[in-house]
C-alpha positions in Angstrom: -37.9 6.3 -17.6 -39.4 8.7 -20.3 -42.6 7.7 -21.5 -41.5 6.6 -25.0 -39.2 4.1 -23.3 -42.1 2.9 -21.2 -44.1 2.0 -24.0 -41.5 0.4 -25.7 -40.7 -1.9 -22.4 -44.6 -2.8 -22.5 -44.6 -3.3 -26.2 -41.4 -5.1 -26.7 -40.7 -7.7 -24.0 -37.0 -8.3 -24.8 -36.1 -4.5 -24.7 -37.5 -4.7 -20.9 -35.8 -7.7 -20.1 -32.3 -5.8 -21.5 -33.5 -2.9 -19.2 -34.0 -4.7 -16.1 -30.5 -7.3 -16.9 -28.5 -4.1 -17.2 -30.3 -2.8 -13.8 -29.0 -6.1 -12.5 -25.5 -5.5 -13.8 -25.1 -1.9 -12.5 -26.3 -3.3 -8.8 -24.1 -5.5 -9.0 -21.2 -3.6 -9.7 -22.2 -0.9 -7.5 -22.4 -3.4 -4.4 -18.8 -5.1 -5.8 -17.7 -1.4 -5.2 -19.5 -0.5 -1.9 -17.5 -4.0 -0.8 -14.1 -2.9 -2.0 -14.5 0.4 -0.5 -15.4 -1.1 2.3 -12.4 -3.6 2.6 -9.8 -0.5 2.1 -11.3 1.8 4.8 -8.5 0.3 7.1 -5.9 0.9 4.9 -6.7 4.1 4.1 -7.1 5.3 7.3 -3.3 4.2 8.1 -2.2 6.0 5.0 -4.1 9.4 6.0 -2.4 9.2 9.6 1.1 8.2 8.1 1.0 11.0 5.2 -0.1 13.4 8.4 2.7 11.9 10.1 6.4 13.8 9.7 7.8 11.0 11.6 10.1 8.5 9.8 10.6 5.2 11.3 13.6 2.9 11.1 12.4 -0.3 8.9 12.3 -2.9 11.9 9.3 -0.6 13.3 7.9 -0.6 9.9 8.0 -4.5 9.9 6.0 -3.8 13.2 4.0 -2.0 12.2 3.0 -4.0 9.2 2.8 -6.9 11.8 -0.3 -4.7 13.5 -2.1 -4.6 10.2 -2.4 -8.0 9.7 0.7 -8.3 7.3 3.0 -11.1 9.2 6.8 -10.1 8.4 9.9 -9.8 10.6 12.6 -7.2 10.2 15.0 -9.2 8.1 12.0 -10.3 5.7 11.2 -6.7 5.0 14.4 -6.2 4.4 14.1 -9.0 1.5 11.3 -7.8 0.1 13.1 -4.4 0.0 15.5 -5.4 -2.1 13.7 -7.7 -4.6 11.5 -4.3 -5.3 15.0 -3.2 -6.0 14.4 0.1 -3.2 17.5 -1.4 -1.4 20.6 -2.3 -2.4 21.1 -6.0 -2.8 23.6 -7.5 0.2 22.9 -3.9 2.2 20.4 -1.8 4.4 21.2 1.8 1.9 18.1 2.2 0.0 19.0 3.1 -3.5 18.9 6.8 -5.1 16.0 6.1 -6.7 13.8 4.9 -3.8 15.3 8.0 -1.8 14.4 10.6 -4.6 10.5 9.0 -4.2 10.4 10.0 -0.4 10.5 7.0 0.7 13.6 6.6 2.5 15.9 8.8 4.4 19.7 8.5 5.8 20.8 9.7 8.8 24.8 9.8 9.0 27.1 10.1 11.9 30.7 9.6 13.2 31.5 8.1 16.4 35.4 6.8 17.9 36.0 3.0 18.4 37.1 2.0 21.3 40.9 2.7 19.7 39.9 6.2 19.0 39.4 5.6 15.4 36.4 7.6 13.8 33.7 5.5 12.5 31.1 6.8 10.1 27.8 5.3 11.0 24.8 5.3 8.9 20.5 4.3 9.6 17.8 4.1 7.5 14.4 5.7 8.0 11.4 4.9 6.5 9.3 8.7 5.6 5.4 8.6 6.2 5.1 8.2 2.2 7.4 5.0 2.3 5.9 3.6 4.8 2.3 3.9 3.2 3.4 2.4 0.2 5.4 -0.5 1.6 2.0 -1.3 3.7 0.0 -1.0 0.6 2.0 -3.3 -1.6 2.7 -6.1 1.4 -1.1 -5.9 1.2 -1.4 -6.2 -2.1 1.0 -9.6 -2.3 -1.1 -10.7 0.6 -3.9 -10.7 -1.2 -2.5 -12.2 -4.7 -1.2 -14.9 -2.4 -4.8 -15.3 -1.4 -6.5 -15.9 -4.5 
């Protein structure tokens, strides 16, 4: 504090009370911010690990991964959520074009032969590391909102 502020605090008790009140509010804000950082630390570590990884996972594996991070969800429930968020087409396991363009999903395609000899085209949806971080973050946020 400057000499002028000290003098004003000594001569005007209301000024001193105002300063102390502001100090208390700032300390409370700092404590709340530090608590939020501590709560989000595990998710940040996971997100950083995902972003460094270059391995895309199937949706079922992402559901298992979410369960490891205290978000209890199965494969079918996760597909339902992805459809709610318009990341997947309704009644399908294929991602929307927008979700692919955002880098959340990849699609693998191939051709197999049926026992009858007829060719069959298959597709598998994979969640990219960026998509994994996005999905887990959004699931965590929804879980926190339900808890409130």
